[in-house]
C-alpha positions in Angstrom: -120.3 -15.0 123.7 -119.3 -14.0 120.2 -121.6 -12.6 117.6 -121.7 -15.4 115.1 -123.5 -16.3 111.9 -127.2 -17.4 112.5 -126.7 -20.7 110.6 -123.6 -21.6 112.7 -125.5 -20.5 115.9 -128.4 -22.8 115.0 -126.1 -25.7 114.4 -124.4 -25.1 117.7 -127.7 -25.1 119.5 -128.8 -28.3 117.7 -126.1 -30.5 119.1 -123.8 -29.9 116.2 -125.8 -31.9 113.6 -124.1 -31.7 110.2 -121.4 -29.5 111.7 -117.7 -30.1 110.8 -115.2 -28.6 113.2 -111.4 -28.4 112.7 -109.4 -28.2 116.0 -105.9 -27.0 115.6 -103.2 -27.5 118.3 -100.1 -28.6 116.5 -97.7 -29.3 119.4 -96.1 -29.9 121.8 -97.2 -32.7 124.1 -98.1 -30.7 127.1 -99.9 -28.1 125.0 -101.9 -30.7 123.1 -103.0 -32.4 126.3 -104.1 -29.0 127.8 -106.5 -28.7 124.9 -108.1 -32.1 125.4 -110.5 -30.8 128.1 -111.8 -28.3 125.4 -112.2 -31.2 123.0 -114.2 -33.0 125.6 -116.4 -30.0 126.3 -117.1 -29.7 122.6 -118.0 -33.3 122.3 -120.3 -33.1 125.4 -122.0 -30.0 124.0 -122.0 -31.1 120.3 -122.6 -34.9 120.3 -123.5 -34.9 116.6 -120.6 -32.8 115.3 -117.7 -34.2 113.4 -114.5 -33.2 115.2 -111.2 -33.3 113.3 -107.9 -32.5 115.1 -104.8 -31.2 113.2 -101.4 -31.7 114.9 -97.8 -32.4 114.1 -97.5 -36.0 113.0 -95.0 -36.7 115.7 -97.8 -36.3 118.3 -100.5 -38.2 116.5 -100.3 -41.1 119.0 -101.6 -38.8 121.8 -105.1 -38.6 120.2 -105.3 -41.6 117.9 -108.2 -43.7 118.9 -109.7 -41.0 121.3 -113.5 -41.6 121.4 -114.2 -37.8 121.0 -112.1 -37.4 117.8 -113.5 -38.5 114.5 -110.3 -37.9 112.5 -106.7 -36.9 113.1 -104.7 -35.0 110.5 -100.9 -35.1 110.9 -98.7 -32.3 109.8 -95.3 -33.7 108.7 -93.3 -31.0 110.4 -90.0 -32.8 110.7 -90.0 -33.6 107.0 -91.1 -30.1 106.1 -88.3 -28.6 108.2 -85.8 -30.9 106.6 -86.9 -29.9 103.1 -87.0 -26.2 104.0 -83.2 -26.3 104.8 -82.4 -27.5 101.3 -83.3 -25.1 98.4 -82.9 -27.9 95.9 -85.8 -29.7 97.5 -88.2 -26.8 97.8 -90.4 -28.2 95.0 -90.9 -31.3 97.2 -91.8 -29.0 100.1 -94.3 -27.2 98.0 -95.9 -30.5 97.0 -96.0 -31.6 100.6 -97.6 -28.3 101.7 -100.1 -28.6 98.9 -101.1 -32.1 99.9 -101.6 -31.0 103.5 -103.8 -28.1 102.3 -105.8 -30.5 100.1 -106.3 -32.8 103.1 -107.6 -30.0 105.4 -109.8 -28.5 102.7 -111.4 -31.9 102.0 -112.9 -31.7 105.5 -115.0 -28.8 104.3 -115.0 -27.4 107.8 -117.8 -25.1 108.9 -115.6 -23.9 111.9 -111.9 -24.0 112.7 -110.8 -23.4 116.3 -107.2 -22.4 116.7 -105.9 -23.3 120.2 -102.3 -22.7 119.1 -102.3 -19.1 118.0 -99.2 -18.7 116.0 -98.3 -18.3 112.3 -98.2 -22.0 111.5 -101.6 -22.7 113.0 -103.0 -19.6 111.3 -101.8 -20.8 107.9 -103.4 -24.2 108.6 -106.7 -22.6 109.6 -106.8 -20.2 106.7 -105.7 -22.8 104.2 -108.5 -25.1 105.3 -111.0 -22.6 103.9 -113.1 -23.1 107.0 -116.1 -20.7 106.8 -115.6 -19.5 110.4 -112.1 -19.4 112.0 -112.1 -18.8 115.8 -108.9 -17.7 117.6 -107.3 -15.5 120.1 -106.8 -11.8 120.1 -104.1 -9.6 121.5 -101.4 -11.1 123.7 -102.9 -14.6 123.5 -101.7 -15.0 119.9 -98.5 -14.2 118.2 -96.9 -13.9 114.8 -100.0 -12.1 113.4 -102.1 -15.2 113.9 -105.2 -13.0 114.5 -105.2 -11.8 110.8 -106.0 -15.4 109.7 -109.1 -15.5 112.0 -112.5 -14.0 111.4 -113.8 -14.7 115.0 -111.7 -13.4 117.9 -111.8 -14.2 121.6 -111.1 -10.9 123.4 -107.8 -10.8 125.4 -108.0 -11.9 129.0 -105.4 -11.2 131.6 -101.9 -12.4 130.9 -101.8 -14.6 133.9 -104.6 -16.9 132.8 -104.0 -20.7 132.8 -103.7 -22.4 129.4 -106.5 -24.7 130.4 -108.9 -21.8 131.1 -107.7 -19.9 128.0 -108.6 -22.9 125.8 -111.9 -23.5 127.5 -112.8 -19.9 127.0 -112.7 -20.4 123.2 -115.3 -23.2 123.6 -117.4 -21.1 126.0 -117.4 -18.2 123.6 -119.5 -20.4 121.3 -122.2 -20.8 124.0 -121.0 -24.4 124.9 -120.9 -25.2 128.6 -117.4 -26.0 130.0 -118.5 -27.0 133.5 -118.2 -29.4 135.1 -114.5 -29.8 134.2 -114.2 -32.5 131.5 -112.1 -35.6 132.0 -109.6 -36.5 129.3 -110.5 -40.1 128.7 -107.2 -40.8 127.0 -106.9 -44.3 125.4 -103.1 -43.7 125.3 -102.2 -45.5 128.6 -104.1 -48.6 127.7 -101.8 -49.2 124.7 -98.8 -49.2 127.0 -100.2 -51.3 129.9 -98.4 -54.6 129.2 -95.0 -53.0 128.8 -95.6 -50.8 131.9 -96.6 -53.9 133.9 -93.3 -55.5 132.9 -91.4 -52.5 134.1 -93.3 -52.4 137.4 -92.3 -56.0 137.9 -88.7 -55.3 137.1 -88.5 -52.4 139.5 -90.2 -54.2 142.4 -93.8 -53.0 142.2 -95.5 -51.6 145.3 -96.2 -47.9 145.8 -94.0 -45.7 143.6 -93.7 -42.1 142.5 -92.5 -40.9 139.1 -89.7 -38.4 139.3 -89.0 -36.4 136.1 -85.8 -34.4 136.1 -85.6 -33.6 132.4 -87.0 -31.3 129.7 -86.5 -31.1 126.0 -83.2 -29.7 124.8 -84.9 -26.5 123.5 -86.4 -26.0 127.0 -83.5 -27.0 129.2 -84.2 -24.0 131.4 -87.2 -26.0 132.8 -85.1 -28.7 134.4 -85.5 -28.5 138.2 -82.3 -28.5 140.4 -81.0 -32.0 140.9 -80.6 -31.5 144.7 -84.3 -30.7 145.1 -85.3 -33.9 143.3 -82.7 -36.0 145.3 -84.2 -34.7 148.5 -87.7 -35.5 147.1 -86.5 -39.1 146.6 -85.3 -39.4 150.2 -88.7 -38.0 151.5 -90.8 -40.4 149.4 -88.6 -43.4 150.3 -89.0 -42.5 154.0 -92.8 -42.6 153.5 -92.8 -46.0 151.9 -93.1 -44.8 148.3 -90.3 -45.9 145.9 -89.1 -43.1 143.6 -88.7 -44.1 140.0 -86.8 -41.6 137.9 -87.9 -41.4 134.2 -86.2 -39.7 131.3 -86.9 -38.8 127.7 -84.5 -38.6 124.7 -81.4 -36.7 125.7 -82.3 -36.6 129.4 -80.6 -39.8 130.6 -77.7 -37.9 132.3 -80.1 -35.7 134.2 -81.8 -38.9 135.5 -78.6 -40.6 136.4 -77.5 -37.6 138.5 -80.7 -37.8 140.6 -80.5 -41.6 141.0 -76.8 -41.6 142.0 -77.5 -38.7 144.4 -80.4 -40.5 146.0 -78.2 -43.7 146.6 -80.4 -46.7 147.3 -83.5 -44.5 147.6 -84.4 -44.3 143.9 -84.6 -46.5 140.8 -83.9 -45.6 137.2 -86.7 -46.4 134.8 -85.7 -47.9 131.5 -86.3 -45.8 128.3 -90.1 -45.9 127.5 -92.4 -44.9 124.7 -95.1 -42.4 125.5 -98.0 -44.9 125.9 -95.8 -46.9 128.4 -94.9 -43.8 130.3 -98.6 -42.8 130.4 -99.5 -46.1 132.1 -96.6 -45.9 134.5 -97.7 -42.5 135.5 -101.3 -43.5 135.8 -100.4 -46.2 138.3 -98.1 -44.0 140.4 -98.9 -42.5 143.8 -97.7 -39.2 142.6 -95.6 -37.4 140.0 -92.8 -34.9 140.9 -91.3 -32.7 138.2 -91.0 -29.4 136.4 -93.4 -27.8 133.9 -93.0 -30.3 131.1 -94.9 -32.7 128.8 -94.7 -35.5 131.4 -96.2 -33.3 134.1 -99.2 -32.5 131.9 -99.4 -36.1 130.9 -99.7 -36.9 134.6 -102.6 -34.4 134.9 -104.3 -36.0 131.9 -104.2 -39.5 133.3 -105.3 -38.5 136.8 -102.0 -38.9 138.7 -101.5 -36.5 141.7 -98.8 -34.0 140.9 -96.2 -31.9 142.7 -95.2 -29.2 140.1 -91.9 -27.5 140.5 -91.9 -24.0 138.9 -89.3 -21.3 138.6 -88.7 -20.1 135.0 -92.4 -20.6 134.0 -95.5 -19.0 135.5 -97.2 -21.4 137.9 -100.6 -19.8 137.1 -100.3 -19.9 133.3 -98.8 -23.4 133.4 -100.5 -24.8 136.5 -101.3 -28.5 136.9 -104.9 -29.3 136.3 -107.6 -32.0 136.7 -105.9 -34.2 139.3 -104.9 -33.5 142.9 -101.8 -31.3 142.9 -99.4 -29.0 144.7 -97.6 -26.1 143.0 -94.2 -25.0 144.4 -92.4 -21.9 143.2 -89.9 -19.3 144.7 -91.6 -17.5 147.6 -90.6 -14.0 146.6 -91.0 -14.3 142.8 -93.4 -12.0 141.0 -94.6 -13.4 137.7 -95.8 -11.4 134.7 -97.2 -14.1 132.4 -94.6 -13.0 129.8 -92.3 -15.9 129.1 -89.0 -14.0 128.4 -89.3 -12.0 131.6 -90.4 -14.9 133.8 -87.6 -17.3 132.8 -84.7 -15.0 133.6 -84.4 -16.0 137.3 -84.8 -19.7 136.7 -85.3 -21.8 139.8 -83.4 -19.3 142.1 -85.2 -19.1 145.4 -87.0 -22.5 145.1 -86.4 -24.1 148.5 -86.0 -27.8 149.3 -88.1 -27.4 152.3 -91.1 -26.1 150.3 -90.9 -29.1 147.9 -90.7 -31.6 150.8 -93.7 -29.9 152.5 -95.7 -30.1 149.2 -94.9 -33.8 148.9 -95.9 -34.5 152.5 -99.1 -32.6 152.1 -100.1 -34.4 148.9 -99.2 -37.8 150.4 -101.6 -37.1 153.2 -104.4 -36.0 150.8 -104.1 -39.0 148.5 -103.6 -41.6 151.2 -102.2 -44.9 150.1 -102.6 -44.1 146.4 -102.4 -46.8 143.7 -100.6 -50.0 144.4 
């Protein structure tokens, strides 16, 4: 545990009464979702605290209405980036930044916990004027984030899962993190009606969600199409219909898989995140690379087959739900992103993925219908 101020320590031992805590994880989807178990542990240990989450406005819908969050503050990142590119509009940018700073300061936070660990999150934490600012030390932070913190979690090993890394911040405050907290996301409920309509359109029954894409900035995370095509054949042979989903800019990746699988796969229509969340929640399993949808599957309790190559399968492992992790057999990972991504999916075998699907199908049995 950390050495902390006696007044803060007393509040932490007293269920968080009158304690205001700012939680900072700005983006992206998978990273925000991997911090939700830490939110749940905080709420379980501090039932009387006020918990406020700061994230990029684009991702507000992930946590809006969550029973453990008292308030969500959105950072207008897209608008700020747009203004930053135009010097004639820097005055507008300054005003927008000032408004955000005023909003975070109005919380009058006793404690800020920075799960993000970069320059932007450090500025948000420091700008909030939180009395205590807890963050990572050493390799777990970057861009000099540590200088904005006044409480530091000592560096662990590089190959530590993001989930465990986040929970370690909570545990350092003396708050129990076991048993593993569920996410209790209200997100899928908001998409249920539209998801039911898609299930009807695609034929219902047992289905698996196949996710071939990744965001344009992380295209290196896209699994090889031939592996996903063979996954579709395997699932179809076991009576599970593969439904291939895609996000913005990923439709071509999805079409390649569907066309390659012939009559053994269906293409999902474009969906908003709440609808995708409910589709995944009702699936027998999810098959895809290390992406936001994979961690969404973990958050809603869907069994997962995670395909890894360019990202460390320990640092970015599936969590919470039943899962299998598949990665190149002879690959040695370092936990350093730039080094681990070089070889991509080279060496990831179709046979190992098929075996993982078969094993998980046996474990989960019939699964949702």
